[in-house]
N, C-alpha and C positions, 0 to 999 in steps of 0.2 A: 205285562199284566193284562192289557186290553186284548192281546192276541188269545190268551187262554179263554177269555169270555167269548170272543168271536168263534173260537174253535168249539166251545160248548154249544153255542147256538147253531153252528153249521152242522154239528153232529145230529141235531134235532130237526132243523128246518133248512130249506134252500134259501140262501141269501145272495142277492146280486151285489156287485161292487158298490152300486149307488146306495143300496140299503145298508151296507156295512158302513159307508161314509156317513149316512144319516145317523146311525147309532153312535158312531165315533164322535160326531159333532155334539151330542147331548150328554155323553158319558163323562163323569169325573172320576179320577183315580185317587184312592186314598190308601196310604200305608198306615198300619196300626202296629205299635209295639205291643209286646205281651203285656196284658193287664190294662191296656189303653181302651177307653170307652169309645164306642161308635155312637151310642145313645145312652143318655142318663134319664132316670125317672124324672118326670116333670117337664121334659122337653117335648116338643111336638115333632113327630117323625114325618119327614117330607120326601123320602126316597124309596126306590126299589133298589135293593142292595144285593149284589152277587159277589160271593167269596171266590176270588180268583186263586188265592193261595192262603194257606194258614187255616185257622180254626177259631170260630167265635161261639159264644153262647148267649142266649137270651134268658133273663131270669128276673124274678121279683124278689123283694126282701120284705118279710112280714114285720109286724109291730115288735116282735121279739128279736129281730135281727137275723132271722133264719132265712137263708136263700132257698128259692124254689125255682129250679131250672125248668123252663118250658121247652127249650129245644137247643140242639147243637147244630152248628152250621160249618161243616168242613168245606174244603175247596169244592167247587162246582155245585154249591147249594146257595139258595137265596135266604136272606134273613131280613128282619125288620119288625115293626109293630104295625100290623095291618089295621087294628082298631084306631090307633092314633093317626095313621095315614089317611084312612077313609073319613073319619069323623073330625079331623083337625083338632083333636083334644090332647091334653098332656098325657104322655105315656106313663104307664104303670110299670114299665119294664126298663131294665138296663141291658145293654148289649156290649160285651167287651171281648177282647181278644184273649184266647187261651194261649195262643202261639203268635209270634210275629205274623201279620196277615196283610194281604192286599185285597182291597174291595173296590168293585166298580159300582158307582152310585149314579142313578138317573132320577131326577126329580119326578114326582107324580105327574105333573103337567106335561113334561117332555115324554115320559113313558106312555101316558095315555095317547099323546099325539102320534108317537111312532107305532103304537099298536094299531091305530087307525090306518096309518100309511103302509104298514106291513102286516096284512091280515094273517099271515102264517105265524108271526110273532104273537098276535092276539090269541090265536088258537093254542099256541104253546103255553101262554100264560094261563089261559082257562084250564088247560089240562093239568098244569102244575097246581093251581088253586084247588081243583077237584081232588087231586091226589092228596094234597095237604089236608083238606077237610076230612077225607076218609081216614087218614093216619091219625088225625086228632080224635076223631070219633072212636077209633080202635083203642087209642091210648087211654081215653077217659074210661072206656069199658074195662080195660085191664086194671086201671088204678082202683076202681070201685069194686072189682070182683075177684081179683087174683090175690093169693097170699104173697107175702114178702118174697118168699123163695121163688115163686112162679114169676113175679115181676122181674126179679134179677135174671132168671133163666131166659125169659122172653127178651129182655134187653140184650143179653149176650148173643142170642140167636139172630135178632134183627140188626144189631149194630156191632159186630165183632171188631171192626176196625176202630170204631170210636172207643170201645172198651179198652183198647190198647193205648189210646192217646190221652185219656183224661184221668185225673186222680180219682181214687175211689170215693172221696167225699162228694164229688160232683155226680158220680153215678148214683149214689145214695139220694142226693137231692132230686135228680131227674125221676127216679122211680118212686120217690115219696116215702123213703125210710130214713132212719137215723144212720149216721156212719157206724155206730156201734152195732146196730142190727145187721148192716151189710157185712161187717167183720164176722159176726157170728154165722151168717149164711155162707160166707166164703170158707170159713173153717170147717163147717159141717160138710160142704161140698167136697173139700179136699180130702176128708176122711172117707167119703163114699167111694 
């Protein structure tokens, strides 16, 4: 599991053996069974989490019990609650495994320290955060301006692999429509 994390990093930046050892010394490996929580609402999130294998989702639950998926995290993606991590406040999110998963966890304090010691890692983190911000901004725009059909079409274009791995009700939650609406959209698309 740790090797897939190091391979991901080495694909993006050059790391010396000493730097790899430094990362290894602060990393914790966690296995999650399907439906097992990595984070539950109300807990304070303290980690940077890399999905080495499997598939996770981050979501909130409203007062009516309706789930709202904020993001999916398949292998080679990062997940967590940035607001809780930075502000040390209870999370409003749940993160659980859609599939059996393996996650590399590094506490915020250790992650900040290795980012100082490994400037290339810090640059990579900043690039990931920048890309994440742009994707969030684009997603917000899509949610407030696209029709339900266009939201679904956009999801399929951006995330074809994810669309094959998650149930339809999760896709509906992610794009902000009811499962019934998504069923109607899919029937209509099949007829066209």
